[in-house]
Each structure stands twice: as C-alpha cells, then as structure tokens.
C-alpha positions, 0 to 999 in steps of 0.5 A: 707264876705258879710253881712247878713241882714234879718229874723232869730230866734234871739228872745231873742237877738232882744228883748234885743236890744229893751228893751236896746234901750228904756231904753236909750242905744244910737244906736251908742253904743248898739251893733247890735243883731248879736253881742249880740247873740254872747255875750250870748255864745249861738252860741258856741257849740252843744246839741244833745238829744237822749231821747228814740226815740225822737231826737232833736238837738240844735246848741248851747252849752249844758253849757248855755240856752237862759235864762242864755244867756240873763243874761250873755249878759247883764253883758257883755254889762254892764247893770243890771236889775230887774229879777223876777220869780215864784208867782201865776198867779195873782201876776205875771200879777200884777207885769207885768202890773206894770213894763210895765207901767214904760217901756218895759219888757223882758219876757221869756222863753214863750211856743210858743204853747200857743201864739195864734197869731202865725198861727202855734202855735199848732204845737210849743208846748214846743218851747221856745220864748222871747218877749217885753211886752208893756202893760197889757191892762185890760184882754189883754197883748200887745207885740212886738214879734220879730218873726215878730209880732209887737203890738201883743195882746192876752188874758192875760189868754193865755199869762199866759199859755205861760209864765208859760213855764212848757213845756220848758225843761230848764225853771227854774221857771214860769213867768220870767221877766226882767225890770228896765234896767240900764247901770252900766258900759261902756265896749269897744267892744274888752272887750266884745269880750275878755270876750266871747272868754274866754269861747267860746272854752270850750262851743264848746268842751263841751260834756255831754257824754250821755246817752241822752245828747251829745255835741261837734263834737260827737253830729254832728257825732251822728246826722249824723248816725241817719239821715242815718236811718229813719228820724222822721217828728218831727226832720225833721221839727225842722231841716228845719224850725229852727235849720239849718236856725238858725245855718247858721245865727249864723255861719255868726255872730260868723264869724264876731265876730271872725274876729273882734277879730283878729282870722281870721282862726277861722272866716274862719272855722266858715264861712265854717260851715255856708255854710254847714248849708246852703247846709244842709237846701236844702238837708233836705227840699228835704229829701236827708238824706244821703247827709244831713248826709255827710254834718254833718260829714263835720261840725264835722271835722270843729268843731274839727278844730275850737276848735283847732284854738281857743286854747289859744296862747302862749301870752295868756296862 
C-alpha cells in the first residue's frame, strides 16, 4: 500500500499532535496524526442521520464523538491534561489567556461558522472544529488551525461565539479546552493498538436502530437508497467536500493500523473501502448518484466482511 501524505480533515488529531509535541513529546516517540486518529476510535463505524427531510452521514462510530475521542486517544497515548468547560464568556476567555501563557491549548469543539478567517465560514455553521490556541492578544485570539491556517488571528468576541459551540450537535458544554499536558505512562505501540482494536468491532457494528440515527452496514444501505432519489444540495456538498475525502483518508490510516496489528485480511478490506470512497468522490462530484449509490452498497458488503474479519480469534476469546 502506497502511503498517503497530504491534506485531510484531521483537525483534532493534528491539533493533539501539535500540543503534545510542544508539551515535550519526542518526535520519534509520538505517533503520527494518522495513528492518533485511529486511537480516537472515531474511524471505526458509521452514523447516518435521517432527521425529517435532513440527511447527513458521518463515517465514524455512533458510539463516540470527537470530544470523547480526544480523551480516548490521550489515555491510550499515556497522557493527561487539565480539561475545562462551561462558565461565562468572560471567565472562559480569562482562563484561556492564562493557560495559553503557559503553553498551547487545545480548544474545541468550535463552530466553524463563526471562524471569520475561513473564507467559506458562512456556509459552515454547525460544523465542528478543533484548533490550537497560541495566545490571547488583548482583544484577539491567535491560533494554529490545522485546516491550513497557521497563526490565524480573530477578534476574541468572534472566537467566543465559535467556542460556545451551541450549534455543534454533540457539544456537552460551551468553552471546552485542554491544557497542562503531561505524560504519565509510556505505552508501546502494540499496547495502543490492542487497546483500540478491543472496541473497534463493537463500534463498526453499532446501530442505534432509528428512527433518525442509524449505524453499521445498514447505514450505508439506507444512504444508498436515499441517493437513488433527489439528492439535496446540502447532502451533496457534505459528501464531496468533507465526508467522502475524510472517509478515504481514514480508510488509508486504518488499513495501515490493522496491518501493523497483523490483521492482514481486515486491512485489505479497509483498503478496498478507501478505494470505494475515492470512486464515490468522483461519481458524486459528477452528480452520478446511481453510481454513487451502487458504491455505497458495495461498501456495506465490505463493512459486513470487516466486522466478521475482526471477530476475536480462538486464542483471544
């Protein structure tokens, strides 16, 4: 498998990598962002939302969200941090300023619709994001945004609106930040892999069962059925600008992760999924929705095979 290096919507994995490096993690000891993404357990599973006439798919488990995934990855890596949430806007900004003066802060989820340095932020309301806060500079906040915007600065009032995250569907509370990172264990890579794979199969098979949240192979089949009808502009944009590219990137990294674990059959299935998402990207951009639906049906079959391939071995029962 030829390795991929390039852009990808890995905001929390890339942000976590940045803050841990700054906190003292050695470059040769800290896993690469693609490995960290797998440690979050986010790439294992699918969530399809059918809320009224609104359709949206996330190729990640319905059992975990990015905020929880960051905590899971930190624990797997052997790191701890100070995690803070809620409070008034003034108190949140004050604690952010104090923490950033001591070192970089992982902030998120944020609402991308309020990040005014993003050229298309007005179209991104409700989309979640994570950044590294470098400093509070008077009435401005400066960040490293892993989406391609290092040293981005914006008015503190606008940052607070984004940080409130009241339109991010999974946000538990406003103003979530992590700081004061410290390493308390030094687990080996195989220990991290074993820990993650212990929940991977459960996450892949998880299906909330409706009436508006679905998962597992059924999510792909429902998506395929809906793509054979009139495809809403919002769903089309979500698939082509975000969901399909991210799913292909995750498939690449999960395949490498599984191959390192010695799960060769499973790795091959995930690599085939990645190729399917790459095929779906072209078909969807060209608005060939019947073809896109056929590809999603194929991915559903691969997902079922993957769940079977990750069944515990006799030695591991």
